[in-house]
N, CA, C and O atoms as a Tinker XYZ file with bonds, in Angstrom:
   540  protein
     1  N    190.020000   82.709000   86.996000    73     2
     2  CA   189.836000   84.097000   86.739000    64     1     3
     3  C    188.917000   84.785000   87.709000    63     2     4     5
     4  O    189.022000   86.000000   87.871000    81     3
     5  N    187.988000   84.052000   88.390000    73     3     6
     6  CA   187.042000   84.701000   89.289000    64     5     7
     7  C    187.699000   85.254000   90.543000    63     6     8     9
     8  O    187.165000   86.178000   91.157000    81     7
     9  N    188.827000   84.721000   90.933000    73     7    10
    10  CA   189.481000   85.167000   92.161000    64     9    11
    11  C    190.517000   86.253000   91.880000    63    10    12    13
    12  O    191.259000   86.644000   92.781000    81    11
    13  N    190.574000   86.733000   90.670000    73    11    14
    14  CA   191.559000   87.745000   90.308000    64    13    15
    15  C    190.848000   89.029000   89.966000    63    14    16    17
    16  O    189.899000   88.966000   89.185000    81    15
    17  N    191.206000   90.158000   90.462000    73    15    18
    18  CA   192.233000   90.359000   91.468000    64    17    19
    19  C    191.749000   89.939000   92.853000    63    18    20    21
    20  O    190.594000   89.548000   93.023000    81    19
    21  N    192.628000   90.023000   93.829000    73    19    22
    22  CA   192.310000   89.567000   95.187000    64    21    23
    23  C    191.211000   90.426000   95.803000    63    22    24    25
    24  O    190.995000   91.568000   95.399000    81    23
    25  N    190.524000   89.859000   96.784000    73    23    26
    26  CA   189.448000   90.571000   97.479000    64    25    27
    27  C    190.029000   91.674000   98.361000    63    26    28    29
    28  O    191.247000   91.807000   98.474000    81    27
    29  N    189.148000   92.469000   98.989000    73    27    30
    30  CA   189.596000   93.548000   99.866000    64    29    31
    31  C    190.389000   93.019000  101.054000    63    30    32    33
    32  O    191.227000   93.730000  101.609000    81    31
    33  N    190.128000   91.772000  101.448000    73    31    34
    34  CA   190.852000   91.174000  102.571000    64    33    35
    35  C    192.273000   90.784000  102.179000    63    34    36    37
    36  O    193.078000   90.435000  103.042000    81    35
    37  N    192.582000   90.838000  100.908000    73    35    38
    38  CA   193.906000   90.471000  100.429000    64    37    39
    39  C    193.886000   89.132000   99.727000    63    38    40    41
    40  O    192.841000   88.494000   99.601000    81    39
    41  N    195.049000   88.717000   99.273000    73    39    42
    42  CA   195.177000   87.439000   98.578000    64    41    43
    43  C    195.262000   86.314000   99.598000    63    42    44    45
    44  O    195.922000   86.466000  100.626000    81    43
    45  N    194.605000   85.183000   99.334000    73    43    46
    46  CA   194.673000   84.076000  100.288000    64    45    47
    47  C    196.083000   83.508000  100.349000    63    46    48    49
    48  O    196.806000   83.471000   99.354000    81    47
    49  N    196.449000   83.070000  101.536000    73    47    50
    50  CA   197.751000   82.435000  101.714000    64    49    51
    51  C    197.607000   80.952000  101.457000    63    50    52    53
    52  O    196.558000   80.363000  101.716000    81    51
    53  N    198.654000   80.361000  100.954000    73    51    54
    54  CA   198.668000   78.925000  100.714000    64    53    55
    55  C    199.624000   78.288000  101.712000    63    54    56    57
    56  O    200.517000   78.951000  102.239000    81    55
    57  N    199.435000   77.023000  101.961000    73    55    58
    58  CA   200.352000   76.296000  102.835000    64    57    59
    59  C    199.898000   76.319000  104.279000    63    58    60    61
    60  O    198.702000   76.253000  104.563000    81    59
    61  N    200.858000   76.413000  105.196000    73    59    62
    62  CA   200.584000   76.283000  106.629000    64    61    63
    63  C    199.604000   77.321000  107.162000    63    62    64    65
    64  O    198.884000   77.034000  108.117000    81    63
    65  N    199.551000   78.520000  106.577000    73    63    66
    66  CA   198.721000   79.589000  107.112000    64    65    67
    67  C    197.424000   79.798000  106.337000    63    66    68    69
    68  O    196.753000   80.812000  106.532000    81    67
    69  N    197.065000   78.883000  105.482000    73    67    70
    70  CA   195.852000   79.025000  104.668000    64    69    71
    71  C    194.602000   79.119000  105.525000    63    70    72    73
    72  O    193.636000   79.767000  105.123000    81    71
    73  N    194.593000   78.493000  106.689000    73    71    74
    74  CA   193.411000   78.519000  107.556000    64    73    75
    75  C    193.172000   79.890000  108.173000    63    74    76    77
    76  O    192.113000   80.107000  108.762000    81    75
    77  N    194.100000   80.810000  108.063000    73    75    78
    78  CA   193.939000   82.151000  108.626000    64    77    79
    79  C    193.230000   83.103000  107.667000    63    78    80    81
    80  O    192.883000   84.218000  108.058000    81    79
    81  N    193.012000   82.694000  106.439000    73    79    82
    82  CA   192.345000   83.563000  105.466000    64    81    83
    83  C    190.870000   83.679000  105.833000    63    82    84    85
    84  O    190.214000   82.650000  105.991000    81    83
    85  N    190.312000   84.898000  105.976000    73    83    86
    86  CA   188.950000   85.068000  106.491000    64    85    87
    87  C    187.847000   84.464000  105.622000    63    86    88    89
    88  O    186.802000   84.091000  106.156000    81    87
    89  N    188.035000   84.354000  104.317000    73    87    90
    90  CA   186.973000   83.842000  103.446000    64    89    91
    91  C    187.084000   82.348000  103.191000    63    90    92    93
    92  O    186.465000   81.835000  102.259000    81    91
    93  N    187.858000   81.644000  104.001000    73    91    94
    94  CA   188.140000   80.230000  103.726000    64    93    95
    95  C    186.914000   79.337000  103.811000    63    94    96    97
    96  O    186.889000   78.275000  103.188000    81    95
    97  N    185.901000   79.736000  104.563000    73    95    98
    98  CA   184.746000   78.857000  104.769000    64    97    99
    99  C    183.477000   79.366000  104.095000    63    98   100   101
   100  O    182.381000   78.974000  104.496000    81    99
   101  N    183.587000   80.211000  103.102000    73    99   102
   102  CA   182.394000   80.736000  102.431000    64   101   103
   103  C    181.630000   79.673000  101.664000    63   102   104   105
   104  O    180.411000   79.776000  101.531000    81   103
   105  N    182.309000   78.661000  101.159000    73   103   106
   106  CA   181.653000   77.594000  100.402000    64   105   107
   107  C    182.075000   76.242000  100.944000    63   106   108   109
   108  O    183.190000   76.067000  101.436000    81   107
   109  N    181.154000   75.287000  100.841000    73   107   110
   110  CA   181.452000   73.925000  101.255000    64   109   111
   111  C    182.217000   73.230000  100.128000    63   110   112   113
   112  O    181.938000   73.461000   98.951000    81   111
   113  N    183.165000   72.395000  100.483000    73   111   114
   114  CA   183.983000   71.647000   99.516000    64   113   115
   115  C    184.670000   72.561000   98.500000    63   114   116   117
   116  O    184.761000   72.237000   97.316000    81   115
   117  N    185.145000   73.693000   98.977000    73   115   118
   118  CA   185.847000   74.649000   98.128000    64   117   119
   119  C    187.115000   74.018000   97.562000    63   118   120   121
   120  O    187.856000   73.353000   98.286000    81   119
   121  N    187.365000   74.221000   96.280000    73   119   122
   122  CA   188.586000   73.728000   95.649000    64   121   123
   123  C    189.536000   74.895000   95.444000    63   122   124   125
   124  O    189.122000   75.992000   95.069000    81   123
   125  N    190.797000   74.647000   95.693000    73   123   126
   126  CA   191.837000   75.640000   95.478000    64   125   127
   127  C    192.877000   75.049000   94.542000    63   126   128   129
   128  O    193.218000   73.870000   94.638000    81   127
   129  N    193.370000   75.868000   93.649000    73   127   130
   130  CA   194.397000   75.431000   92.724000    64   129   131
   131  C    195.599000   76.348000   92.874000    63   130   132   133
   132  O    195.458000   77.571000   92.917000    81   131
   133  N    196.747000   75.767000   92.950000    73   131   134
   134  CA   197.978000   76.525000   93.081000    64   133   135
   135  C    198.842000   76.243000   91.860000    63   134   136   137
   136  O    199.330000   75.128000   91.672000    81   135
   137  N    199.021000   77.260000   91.041000    73   135   138
   138  CA   199.888000   77.121000   89.874000    64   137   139
   139  C    201.313000   77.419000   90.303000    63   138   140   141
   140  O    201.580000   78.435000   90.945000    81   139
   141  N    202.210000   76.540000   89.950000    73   139   142
   142  CA   203.605000   76.711000   90.334000    64   141   143
   143  C    204.488000   76.766000   89.094000    63   142   144   145
   144  O    204.090000   76.368000   87.999000    81   143
   145  N    205.689000   77.269000   89.302000    73   143   146
   146  CA   206.680000   77.307000   88.229000    64   145   147
   147  C    207.357000   75.949000   88.118000    63   146   148   149
   148  O    207.274000   75.128000   89.032000    81   147
   149  N    208.019000   75.721000   87.011000    73   147   150
   150  CA   208.680000   74.436000   86.774000    64   149   151
   151  C    209.982000   74.300000   87.553000    63   150   152   153
   152  O    210.390000   73.189000   87.893000    81   151
   153  N    210.635000   75.427000   87.837000    73   151   154
   154  CA   211.950000   75.390000   88.473000    64   153   155
   155  C    211.895000   75.946000   89.894000    63   154   156   157
   156  O    211.043000   76.780000   90.201000    81   155
   157  N    212.814000   75.481000   90.775000    73   155   158
   158  CA   212.873000   76.008000   92.142000    64   157   159
   159  C    213.073000   77.513000   92.104000    63   158   160   161
   160  O    213.810000   77.986000   91.239000    81   159
   161  N    212.479000   78.277000   92.967000    73   159   162
   162  CA   211.680000   77.893000   94.128000    64   161   163
   163  C    210.202000   77.649000   93.818000    63   162   164   165
   164  O    209.388000   77.640000   94.741000    81   163
   165  N    209.831000   77.454000   92.563000    73   163   166
   166  CA   208.495000   77.064000   92.111000    64   165   167
   167  C    207.438000   78.153000   92.285000    63   166   168   169
   168  O    206.244000   77.856000   92.233000    81   167
   169  N    207.842000   79.392000   92.489000    73   167   170
   170  CA   206.882000   80.476000   92.667000    64   169   171
   171  C    206.449000   81.041000   91.320000    63   170   172   173
   172  O    207.211000   81.046000   90.354000    81   171
   173  N    205.210000   81.516000   91.281000    73   171   174
   174  CA   204.667000   82.166000   90.089000    64   173   175
   175  C    203.677000   83.229000   90.542000    63   174   176   177
   176  O    203.007000   83.064000   91.562000    81   175
   177  N    203.584000   84.308000   89.795000    73   175   178
   178  CA   202.680000   85.404000   90.108000    64   177   179
   179  C    201.643000   85.504000   89.003000    63   178   180   181
   180  O    201.989000   85.644000   87.830000    81   179
   181  N    200.362000   85.432000   89.381000    73   179   182
   182  CA   199.265000   85.541000   88.416000    64   181   183
   183  C    199.177000   86.984000   87.952000    63   182   184   185
   184  O    199.075000   87.902000   88.766000    81   183
   185  N    199.216000   87.179000   86.639000    73   183   186
   186  CA   199.107000   88.503000   86.053000    64   185   187
   187  C    198.096000   88.458000   84.915000    63   186   188   189
   188  O    197.969000   87.455000   84.213000    81   187
   189  N    197.390000   89.553000   84.752000    73   187   190
   190  CA   196.440000   89.673000   83.649000    64   189   191
   191  C    197.012000   90.690000   82.666000    63   190   192   193
   192  O    197.332000   91.820000   83.035000    81   191
   193  N    197.135000   90.265000   81.404000    73   191   194
   194  CA   197.773000   91.070000   80.362000    64   193   195
   195  C    196.721000   91.517000   79.353000    63   194   196   197
   196  O    195.879000   90.726000   78.928000    81   195
   197  N    196.775000   92.788000   78.975000    73   195   198
   198  CA   195.937000   93.355000   77.917000    64   197   199
   199  C    196.872000   93.959000   76.876000    63   198   200   201
   200  O    197.750000   94.751000   77.221000    81   199
   201  N    196.695000   93.594000   75.602000    73   199   202
   202  CA   197.538000   94.142000   74.538000    64   201   203
   203  C    196.665000   94.672000   73.414000    63   202   204   205
   204  O    195.805000   93.962000   72.892000    81   203
   205  N    196.897000   95.942000   73.042000    73   203   206
   206  CA   196.258000   96.582000   71.887000    64   205   207
   207  C    197.345000   96.769000   70.840000    63   206   208   209
   208  O    198.386000   97.364000   71.120000    81   207
   209  N    197.106000   96.262000   69.633000    73   207   210
   210  CA   198.111000   96.270000   68.573000    64   209   211
   211  C    198.072000   97.546000   67.741000    63   210   212   213
   212  O    197.064000   98.252000   67.706000    81   211
   213  N    199.193000   97.828000   67.070000    73   211   214
   214  CA   199.269000   98.905000   66.084000    64   213   215
   215  C    200.067000   98.386000   64.897000    63   214   216   217
   216  O    200.847000   97.442000   65.028000    81   215
   217  N    199.870000   98.999000   63.752000    73   215   218
   218  CA   200.584000   98.571000   62.542000    64   217   219
   219  C    199.607000   98.050000   61.511000    63   218   220   221
   220  O    198.557000   98.652000   61.284000    81   219
   221  N    199.949000   96.925000   60.881000    73   219   222
   222  CA   199.111000   96.316000   59.846000    64   221   223
   223  C    197.746000   95.981000   60.446000    63   222   224   225
   224  O    197.657000   95.480000   61.567000    81   223
   225  N    196.675000   96.267000   59.682000    73   223   226
   226  CA   195.321000   96.081000   60.209000    64   225   227
   227  C    195.019000   94.630000   60.571000    63   226   228   229
   228  O    194.499000   94.361000   61.654000    81   227
   229  N    195.337000   93.694000   59.680000    73   227   230
   230  CA   195.124000   92.261000   59.948000    64   229   231
   231  C    196.313000   91.481000   59.423000    63   230   232   233
   232  O    196.810000   91.738000   58.327000    81   231
   233  N    196.764000   90.517000   60.228000    73   231   234
   234  CA   197.957000   89.750000   59.860000    64   233   235
   235  C    197.983000   88.465000   60.682000    63   234   236   237
   236  O    197.258000   88.339000   61.669000    81   235
   237  N    198.808000   87.525000   60.278000    73   235   238
   238  CA   198.958000   86.274000   61.033000    64   237   239
   239  C    200.294000   86.266000   61.770000    63   238   240   241
   240  O    201.262000   86.898000   61.347000    81   239
   241  N    200.320000   85.537000   62.876000    73   239   242
   242  CA   201.564000   85.404000   63.629000    64   241   243
   243  C    201.303000   85.064000   65.085000    63   242   244   245
   244  O    200.188000   84.718000   65.474000    81   243
   245  N    202.355000   85.171000   65.875000    73   243   246
   246  CA   202.289000   84.919000   67.311000    64   245   247
   247  C    202.711000   86.180000   68.046000    63   246   248   249
   248  O    203.605000   86.900000   67.600000    81   247
   249  N    202.065000   86.442000   69.174000    73   247   250
   250  CA   202.468000   87.542000   70.048000    64   249   251
   251  C    202.951000   86.937000   71.358000    63   250   252   253
   252  O    202.248000   86.152000   71.995000    81   251
   253  N    204.159000   87.315000   71.747000    73   251   254
   254  CA   204.737000   86.874000   73.013000    64   253   255
   255  C    205.198000   88.084000   73.811000    63   254   256   257
   256  O    205.446000   89.151000   73.249000    81   255
   257  N    205.308000   87.913000   75.113000    73   255   258
   258  CA   205.939000   88.904000   75.974000    64   257   259
   259  C    207.122000   88.246000   76.662000    63   258   260   261
   260  O    207.021000   87.118000   77.145000    81   259
   261  N    208.242000   88.952000   76.704000    73   259   262
   262  CA   209.437000   88.481000   77.401000    64   261   263
   263  C    209.616000   89.351000   78.644000    63   262   264   265
   264  O    209.731000   90.573000   78.548000    81   263
   265  N    209.637000   88.707000   79.807000    73   263   266
   266  CA   209.827000   89.392000   81.081000    64   265   267
   267  C    211.295000   89.279000   81.495000    63   266   268   269
   268  O    211.883000   88.201000   81.406000    81   267
   269  N    211.886000   90.388000   81.947000    73   267   270
   270  CA   213.267000   90.430000   82.428000    64   269   271
   271  C    213.264000   90.879000   83.887000    63   270   272   273
   272  O    212.437000   91.698000   84.288000    81   271
   273  N    214.207000   90.330000   84.692000    73   271   274
   274  CA   214.279000   90.758000   86.087000    64   273   275
   275  C    215.641000   91.356000   86.420000    63   274   276   277
   276  O    216.526000   91.438000   85.568000    81   275
   277  N    215.792000   91.770000   87.672000    73   275   278
   278  CA   216.994000   92.466000   88.128000    64   277   279
   279  C    218.238000   91.589000   88.105000    63   278   280   281
   280  O    219.352000   92.114000   88.099000    81   279
   281  N    218.083000   90.274000   88.091000    73   279   282
   282  CA   219.229000   89.356000   88.079000    64   281   283
   283  C    219.635000   88.928000   86.667000    63   282   284   285
   284  O    220.554000   88.124000   86.504000    81   283
   285  N    218.961000   89.455000   85.656000    73   283   286
   286  CA   219.270000   89.083000   84.279000    64   285   287
   287  C    218.493000   87.874000   83.783000    63   286   288   289
   288  O    218.700000   87.424000   82.656000    81   287
   289  N    217.600000   87.343000   84.613000    73   287   290
   290  CA   216.752000   86.232000   84.171000    64   289   291
   291  C    215.698000   86.750000   83.210000    63   290   292   293
   292  O    215.300000   87.913000   83.275000    81   291
   293  N    215.251000   85.881000   82.320000    73   291   294
   294  CA   214.173000   86.252000   81.400000    64   293   295
   295  C    213.310000   85.032000   81.136000    63   294   296   297
   296  O    213.764000   83.890000   81.209000    81   295
   297  N    212.053000   85.309000   80.828000    73   295   298
   298  CA   211.103000   84.226000   80.565000    64   297   299
   299  C    210.088000   84.736000   79.549000    63   298   300   301
   300  O    209.553000   85.836000   79.687000    81   299
   301  N    209.828000   83.911000   78.513000    73   299   302
   302  CA   208.921000   84.302000   77.430000    64   301   303
   303  C    207.585000   83.580000   77.576000    63   302   304   305
   304  O    207.540000   82.397000   77.913000    81   303
   305  N    206.489000   84.311000   77.316000    73   303   306
   306  CA   205.137000   83.765000   77.425000    64   305   307
   307  C    204.340000   84.098000   76.173000    63   306   308   309
   308  O    204.350000   85.238000   75.706000    81   307
   309  N    203.651000   83.104000   75.632000    73   307   310
   310  CA   202.799000   83.336000   74.465000    64   309   311
   311  C    201.484000   83.956000   74.914000    63   310   312   313
   312  O    200.859000   83.492000   75.868000    81   311
   313  N    201.075000   85.002000   74.220000    73   311   314
   314  CA   199.811000   85.673000   74.513000    64   313   315
   315  C    198.725000   85.180000   73.568000    63   314   316   317
   316  O    197.629000   84.837000   74.010000    81   315
   317  N    199.015000   85.141000   72.273000    73   315   318
   318  CA   198.043000   84.646000   71.301000    64   317   319
   319  C    198.778000   84.206000   70.039000    63   318   320   321
   320  O    199.942000   84.541000   69.822000    81   319
   321  N    198.062000   83.447000   69.216000    73   319   322
   322  CA   198.631000   82.925000   67.981000    64   321   323
   323  C    197.532000   82.847000   66.934000    63   322   324   325
   324  O    196.380000   82.555000   67.257000    81   323
   325  N    197.886000   83.107000   65.678000    73   323   326
   326  CA   196.910000   82.998000   64.591000    64   325   327
   327  C    196.635000   84.334000   63.948000    63   326   328   329
   328  O    197.557000   85.105000   63.683000    81   327
   329  N    195.353000   84.617000   63.693000    73   327   330
   330  CA   194.947000   85.876000   63.073000    64   329   331
   331  C    195.035000   87.003000   64.096000    63   330   332   333
   332  O    194.475000   86.905000   65.188000    81   331
   333  N    195.737000   88.069000   63.738000    73   331   334
   334  CA   195.926000   89.213000   64.626000    64   333   335
   335  C    195.282000   90.438000   63.995000    63   334   336   337
   336  O    195.352000   90.624000   62.781000    81   335
   337  N    194.652000   91.276000   64.820000    73   335   338
   338  CA   193.947000   92.440000   64.314000    64   337   339
   339  C    194.141000   93.630000   65.248000    63   338   340   341
   340  O    194.178000   93.481000   66.469000    81   339
   341  N    194.265000   94.817000   64.646000    73   339   342
   342  CA   194.336000   96.065000   65.423000    64   341   343
   343  C    193.050000   96.313000   66.198000    63   342   344   345
   344  O    193.059000   96.999000   67.220000    81   343
   345  N    191.961000   95.763000   65.721000    73   343   346
   346  CA   190.657000   96.035000   66.317000    64   345   347
   347  C    190.413000   95.243000   67.603000    63   346   348   349
   348  O    189.437000   95.500000   68.308000    81   347
   349  N    191.271000   94.302000   67.909000    73   347   350
   350  CA   191.107000   93.450000   69.091000    64   349   351
   351  C    191.988000   93.947000   70.241000    63   350   352   353
   352  O    193.034000   94.560000   70.025000    81   351
   353  N    191.538000   93.666000   71.459000    73   351   354
   354  CA   192.390000   93.785000   72.638000    64   353   355
   355  C    192.600000   92.362000   73.123000    63   354   356   357
   356  O    191.646000   91.682000   73.503000    81   355
   357  N    193.841000   91.913000   73.112000    73   355   358
   358  CA   194.159000   90.538000   73.493000    64   357   359
   359  C    194.387000   90.483000   74.999000    63   358   360   361
   360  O    195.184000   91.244000   75.548000    81   359
   361  N    193.680000   89.577000   75.651000    73   359   362
   362  CA   193.727000   89.441000   77.102000    64   361   363
   363  C    194.112000   88.022000   77.456000    63   362   364   365
   364  O    193.617000   87.065000   76.861000    81   363
   365  N    195.004000   87.891000   78.435000    73   363   366
   366  CA   195.404000   86.556000   78.871000    64   365   367
   367  C    195.880000   86.605000   80.317000    63   366   368   369
   368  O    196.517000   87.567000   80.746000    81   367
   369  N    195.556000   85.543000   81.062000    73   367   370
   370  CA   196.115000   85.354000   82.397000    64   369   371
   371  C    197.425000   84.594000   82.254000    63   370   372   373
   372  O    197.493000   83.585000   81.551000    81   371
   373  N    198.463000   85.081000   82.922000    73   371   374
   374  CA   199.763000   84.415000   82.903000    64   373   375
   375  C    200.191000   84.097000   84.329000    63   374   376   377
   376  O    199.907000   84.862000   85.251000    81   375
   377  N    200.863000   82.988000   84.508000    73   375   378
   378  CA   201.534000   82.678000   85.767000    64   377   379
   379  C    203.017000   82.892000   85.520000    63   378   380   381
   380  O    203.725000   82.002000   85.050000    81   379
   381  N    203.467000   84.096000   85.847000    73   379   382
   382  CA   204.816000   84.542000   85.513000    64   381   383
   383  C    205.783000   84.141000   86.622000    63   382   384   385
   384  O    205.507000   84.332000   87.806000    81   383
   385  N    206.908000   83.587000   86.222000    73   383   386
   386  CA   207.905000   83.107000   87.176000    64   385   387
   387  C    208.841000   84.206000   87.660000    63   386   388   389
   388  O    209.742000   83.943000   88.457000    81   387
   389  N    208.643000   85.417000   87.196000    73   387   390
   390  CA   209.456000   86.554000   87.626000    64   389   391
   391  C    208.584000   87.458000   88.490000    63   390   392   393
   392  O    207.503000   87.880000   88.077000    81   391
   393  N    209.068000   87.747000   89.690000    73   391   394
   394  CA   208.337000   88.595000   90.629000    64   393   395
   395  C    208.097000   89.966000   89.996000    63   394   396   397
   396  O    209.046000   90.597000   89.531000    81   395
   397  N    206.847000   90.442000   89.970000    73   395   398
   398  CA   206.562000   91.749000   89.368000    64   397   399
   399  C    207.374000   92.883000   89.992000    63   398   400   401
   400  O    207.687000   93.864000   89.318000    81   399
   401  N    207.713000   92.755000   91.268000    73   399   402
   402  CA   208.500000   93.799000   91.934000    64   401   403
   403  C    209.943000   93.832000   91.431000    63   402   404   405
   404  O    210.629000   94.842000   91.591000    81   403
   405  N    210.407000   92.740000   90.826000    73   403   406
   406  CA   211.777000   92.669000   90.315000    64   405   407
   407  C    211.849000   92.780000   88.794000    63   406   408   409
   408  O    212.929000   92.646000   88.218000    81   407
   409  N    210.716000   93.021000   88.138000    73   407   410
   410  CA   210.695000   93.123000   86.680000    64   409   411
   411  C    211.336000   94.437000   86.250000    63   410   412   413
   412  O    210.958000   95.507000   86.726000    81   411
   413  N    212.307000   94.346000   85.348000    73   411   414
   414  CA   212.986000   95.546000   84.856000    64   413   415
   415  C    212.530000   95.948000   83.460000    63   414   416   417
   416  O    212.598000   97.119000   83.089000    81   415
   417  N    212.063000   94.966000   82.688000    73   415   418
   418  CA   211.665000   95.253000   81.306000    64   417   419
   419  C    210.714000   94.165000   80.836000    63   418   420   421
   420  O    210.840000   93.004000   81.225000    81   419
   421  N    209.756000   94.554000   79.994000    73   419   422
   422  CA   208.873000   93.601000   79.327000    64   421   423
   423  C    208.944000   93.912000   77.839000    63   422   424   425
   424  O    208.651000   95.030000   77.414000    81   423
   425  N    209.333000   92.922000   77.058000    73   423   426
   426  CA   209.544000   93.100000   75.622000    64   425   427
   427  C    208.382000   92.483000   74.838000    63   426   428   429
   428  O    207.976000   91.352000   75.103000    81   427
   429  N    207.854000   93.235000   73.876000    73   427   430
   430  CA   206.812000   92.760000   72.966000    64   429   431
   431  C    207.491000   92.038000   71.808000    63   430   432   433
   432  O    208.396000   92.589000   71.181000    81   431
   433  N    207.066000   90.816000   71.521000    73   431   434
   434  CA   207.669000   90.025000   70.441000    64   433   435
   435  C    206.574000   89.565000   69.488000    63   434   436   437
   436  O    205.582000   88.965000   69.903000    81   435
   437  N    206.769000   89.854000   68.208000    73   435   438
   438  CA   205.855000   89.375000   67.169000    64   437   439
   439  C    206.625000   88.432000   66.270000    63   438   440   441
   440  O    207.608000   88.830000   65.646000    81   439
   441  N    206.193000   87.199000   66.199000    73   439   442
   442  CA   206.779000   86.206000   65.300000    64   441   443
   443  C    205.900000   86.107000   64.063000    63   442   444   445
   444  O    204.749000   85.678000   64.145000    81   443
   445  N    206.442000   86.503000   62.920000    73   443   446
   446  CA   205.703000   86.458000   61.656000    64   445   447
   447  C    205.553000   85.020000   61.182000    63   446   448   449
   448  O    206.351000   84.149000   61.527000    81   447
   449  N    204.521000   84.789000   60.389000    73   447   450
   450  CA   204.424000   83.508000   59.690000    64   449   451
   451  C    205.270000   83.606000   58.424000    63   450   452   453
   452  O    205.651000   84.704000   58.017000    81   451
   453  N    205.564000   82.482000   57.808000    73   451   454
   454  CA   206.415000   82.503000   56.608000    64   453   455
   455  C    205.742000   83.206000   55.432000    63   454   456   457
   456  O    206.418000   83.599000   54.481000    81   455
   457  N    204.424000   83.370000   55.484000    73   455   458
   458  CA   203.688000   84.010000   54.396000    64   457   459
   459  C    203.512000   85.512000   54.603000    63   458   460   461
   460  O    202.891000   86.175000   53.773000    81   459
   461  N    204.040000   86.055000   55.680000    73   459   462
   462  CA   203.902000   87.477000   55.971000    64   461   463
   463  C    204.790000   88.291000   55.035000    63   462   464   465
   464  O    205.948000   87.942000   54.805000    81   463
   465  N    204.244000   89.364000   54.505000    73   463   466
   466  CA   205.005000   90.246000   53.617000    64   465   467
   467  C    206.174000   90.876000   54.373000    63   466   468   469
   468  O    206.064000   91.174000   55.562000    81   467
   469  N    207.281000   91.073000   53.683000    73   467   470
   470  CA   208.481000   91.610000   54.319000    64   469   471
   471  C    208.274000   93.006000   54.894000    63   470   472   473
   472  O    208.872000   93.343000   55.915000    81   471
   473  N    207.441000   93.821000   54.259000    73   471   474
   474  CA   207.245000   95.193000   54.702000    64   473   475
   475  C    206.271000   95.306000   55.871000    63   474   476   477
   476  O    206.149000   96.376000   56.469000    81   475
   477  N    205.593000   94.248000   56.196000    73   475   478
   478  CA   204.576000   94.300000   57.256000    64   477   479
   479  C    205.212000   94.642000   58.604000    63   478   480   481
   480  O    206.258000   94.104000   58.965000    81   479
   481  N    204.569000   95.534000   59.330000    73   479   482
   482  CA   205.044000   95.948000   60.651000    64   481   483
   483  C    203.906000   95.790000   61.653000    63   482   484   485
   484  O    202.743000   96.053000   61.348000    81   483
   485  N    204.265000   95.360000   62.841000    73   483   486
   486  CA   203.279000   95.204000   63.911000    64   485   487
   487  C    203.947000   95.560000   65.225000    63   486   488   489
   488  O    205.088000   95.175000   65.480000    81   487
   489  N    203.237000   96.287000   66.043000    73   487   490
   490  CA   203.748000   96.664000   67.359000    64   489   491
   491  C    202.616000   96.705000   68.362000    63   490   492   493
   492  O    201.470000   96.386000   68.048000    81   491
   493  N    202.952000   97.095000   69.550000    73   491   494
   494  CA   201.954000   97.225000   70.608000    64   493   495
   495  C    201.659000   98.701000   70.818000    63   494   496   497
   496  O    202.544000   99.479000   71.173000    81   495
   497  N    200.410000   99.076000   70.598000    73   495   498
   498  CA   199.991000  100.439000   70.903000    64   497   499
   499  C    199.973000  100.628000   72.413000    63   498   500   501
   500  O    200.324000  101.685000   72.937000    81   499
   501  N    199.545000   99.551000   73.103000    73   499   502
   502  CA   199.431000   99.625000   74.558000    64   501   503
   503  C    199.536000   98.226000   75.145000    63   502   504   505
   504  O    198.955000   97.281000   74.611000    81   503
   505  N    200.276000   98.088000   76.243000    73   503   506
   506  CA   200.348000   96.845000   77.009000    64   505   507
   507  C    200.071000   97.202000   78.459000    63   506   508   509
   508  O    200.809000   97.983000   79.060000    81   507
   509  N    199.019000   96.638000   79.020000    73   507   510
   510  CA   198.675000   96.847000   80.428000    64   509   511
   511  C    198.771000   95.514000   81.150000    63   510   512   513
   512  O    198.293000   94.493000   80.656000    81   511
   513  N    199.390000   95.533000   82.316000    73   511   514
   514  CA   199.552000   94.317000   83.107000    64   513   515
   515  C    199.165000   94.628000   84.542000    63   514   516   517
   516  O    199.643000   95.598000   85.130000    81   515
   517  N    198.290000   93.787000   85.106000    73   515   518
   518  CA   197.955000   93.912000   86.522000    64   517   519
   519  C    198.238000   92.582000   87.200000    63   518   520   521
   520  O    198.163000   91.525000   86.574000    81   519
   521  N    198.561000   92.644000   88.470000    73   519   522
   522  CA   198.733000   91.411000   89.224000    64   521   523
   523  C    198.012000   91.542000   90.549000    63   522   524   525
   524  O    197.625000   92.642000   90.944000    81   523
   525  N    197.828000   90.420000   91.241000    73   523   526
   526  CA   196.984000   90.296000   92.421000    64   525   527
   527  C    197.050000   91.430000   93.411000    63   526   528   529
   528  O    196.011000   91.942000   93.827000    81   527
   529  N    198.237000   91.836000   93.801000    73   527   530
   530  CA   198.351000   92.884000   94.802000    64   529   531
   531  C    197.933000   94.241000   94.256000    63   530   532   533
   532  O    197.510000   95.107000   95.023000    81   531
   533  N    198.044000   94.447000   92.936000    73   531   534
   534  CA   197.668000   95.723000   92.336000    64   533   535
   535  C    196.215000   95.758000   91.895000    63   534   536   537
   536  O    195.625000   96.832000   91.775000    81   535
   537  N    195.630000   94.576000   91.651000    73   535   538
   538  CA   194.312000   94.482000   91.052000    64   537   539
   539  C    193.246000   95.004000   91.925000    63   538   540
   540  O    192.075000   94.988000   91.547000    81   539
């Protein structure tokens, strides 16, 4: 989380050109971690998600976001699970396998627990997403 969003010099490059990044030698024995996707081409984009809920004041369940792209691909990511409250802003870092530039839709999904009342409603008052190049 400390390297997000990218510095003014831009996001560091990985692979053959990593040595060209200007801040590469700021610390001795610097560790770098590269999160990859499970499927080829193994790319993932780090995004920070903020969700403010609306509806029932307190309830149990799971909140997920489904990302859709221009090719019809979709991928679902869990944001939080358990006790949910309107008073909280839920924040999570995601490594999304869909390029933010190709995202066509992001769907808010609430999975109720079996004990949730049938009339209970929950939605997203606000969903904000930033990624490295925008941060």
